[in-house]
C-alpha positions as CSV (number, residue, x, y, z in Angstrom):
1,M,99.6,123.8,109.8
2,S,97.8,120.8,110.7
3,V,99.4,117.5,111.1
4,S,97.2,114.0,111.1
5,V,98.1,111.3,113.3
6,Y,95.9,108.3,112.8
7,G,96.1,104.5,113.5
8,F,94.6,101.4,114.7
9,I,94.8,99.0,117.8
10,S,93.3,95.6,117.3
11,G,93.3,92.3,119.2
12,I,91.5,89.1,118.9
13,T,89.4,89.5,122.5
14,T,86.9,88.9,124.3
15,E,83.7,90.4,125.2
16,S,85.1,91.6,128.3
17,Q,87.7,92.3,127.0
18,D,86.0,94.5,124.7
19,A,84.0,96.6,127.9
20,H,87.2,96.9,129.5
21,N,88.9,98.8,126.5
22,I,85.7,100.9,125.5
23,L,85.5,101.3,129.4
24,Q,89.4,102.5,129.5
25,L,88.6,104.7,126.4
26,Q,85.8,106.5,127.8
27,A,88.3,107.3,131.0
28,L,90.2,109.4,128.7
29,P,90.2,113.3,129.5
30,A,87.3,115.5,127.2
31,T,90.4,118.3,126.6
32,G,93.5,118.8,127.9
33,A,95.8,115.8,127.0
34,Y,97.2,114.7,123.3
35,L,94.9,111.8,123.4
36,I,90.9,112.5,124.4
37,K,88.5,110.1,124.4
38,S,86.7,111.8,121.0
39,L,89.3,110.8,119.0
40,F,88.8,107.0,119.2
41,S,85.9,104.6,117.8
42,H,85.5,101.2,118.8
43,V,84.7,98.3,116.5
44,P,83.8,95.3,117.9
45,Q,84.5,92.0,116.4
46,S,82.1,90.6,113.6
47,K,82.7,88.6,110.4
48,S,80.7,91.6,108.2
49,H,83.8,94.9,109.9
50,S,86.6,93.4,111.9
51,Y,86.9,89.8,111.3
52,Y,89.5,88.5,113.6
53,G,89.1,90.9,116.1
54,S,88.1,94.7,117.7
55,H,89.5,97.1,116.4
56,I,89.9,100.7,117.3
57,H,90.6,103.5,115.5
58,F,91.5,107.1,115.7
59,S,92.4,110.3,114.4
60,A,94.1,113.6,115.5
61,G,95.1,116.8,113.6
62,Y,98.3,118.6,115.9
63,K,99.2,122.2,115.1
64,E,102.8,122.3,114.4
65,F,103.0,118.3,115.4
66,Y,106.0,117.5,112.8
67,C,106.9,114.3,114.8
68,V,106.0,112.3,117.2
69,D,107.2,113.8,121.1
70,N,108.3,111.8,124.2
71,E,105.0,113.0,125.8
72,W,102.7,112.2,122.8
73,M,104.3,108.9,123.1
74,E,103.7,108.2,126.9
75,E,100.2,108.9,126.5
76,F,100.2,106.3,123.8
77,E,101.6,103.6,125.5
78,T,100.2,104.3,128.9
79,L,96.5,103.7,126.9
80,L,98.2,100.6,125.7
81,S,99.3,99.3,128.7
82,N,96.0,99.5,129.9
83,L,94.1,97.2,126.9
84,Y,93.8,94.5,125.8
85,W,95.5,94.4,122.3
86,C,97.9,92.2,119.9
87,E,99.0,95.7,117.1
88,A,98.7,98.8,116.8
89,E,100.0,101.2,114.2
90,I,100.4,105.6,113.5
91,I,101.4,107.3,110.5
92,V,102.4,111.0,111.1
93,T,101.6,112.2,107.9
94,W,103.7,115.3,107.7
95,S,107.3,113.4,108.5
96,R,105.3,109.8,106.9
97,E,106.9,108.2,109.8
98,R,105.2,104.5,111.0
99,Y,105.3,103.5,114.4
100,T,104.6,99.6,115.1
101,W,103.7,98.0,118.0
102,R,102.9,94.3,119.1
103,S,101.7,93.2,122.7
104,N,102.3,90.3,124.9
105,Y,99.1,88.8,123.3
106,S,98.9,84.8,123.2
107,N,96.3,82.8,122.0
108,E,97.5,79.8,123.9
109,A,97.1,81.7,127.7
110,P,94.8,85.0,127.2
111,P,95.8,87.0,130.1
112,N,93.5,87.7,132.9
113,E,95.2,91.5,132.4
114,P,95.7,94.3,129.9
115,H,98.4,92.9,127.4
116,A,102.4,94.3,127.5
117,I,104.6,95.9,125.4
118,R,106.2,93.3,123.5
119,E,108.2,95.0,120.6
120,R,107.7,98.1,118.8
121,A,109.5,99.7,115.5
122,R,109.7,102.6,114.0
123,Y,109.8,103.0,110.3
124,E,110.6,106.5,108.1
125,S,108.2,105.8,105.6
126,A,104.4,104.8,106.1
127,W,105.1,103.6,102.3
128,E,108.6,102.4,102.3
129,L,109.1,99.7,105.0
130,K,113.1,100.7,105.4
131,Q,113.3,99.7,109.6
132,I,115.2,102.3,111.6
133,P,116.1,102.9,114.9
134,W,113.7,103.7,117.5
135,N,115.2,106.6,119.2
136,S,116.8,108.2,116.5
């Protein structure tokens, strides 16, 4: 059975930060990992498509992927640590779980380095927003 995992990474970014993010996505492997470059699409900031900043969206269908495992999570958080971003979210269709991340982005002092994870949360349902312990 194929299980879909989909989500987005968004950020209020400059053109040079967008270029950096695109290079990071293009540097992902073509095969052999959970996160490969063909999964991702980048929408630059524009009034008609991504008004408040750039948007990276992704989707994959994994065989018998009933929950997010540690290897997938490590790949995703490593990618986040190399990007300029504000928030990220994924949904796993089989379990209906929802995961969210927030970065250390600040509009008062944009960093010169990619953003770090400031907080993360896990919800037992993508539709019922009752938060559950991250490592349960």
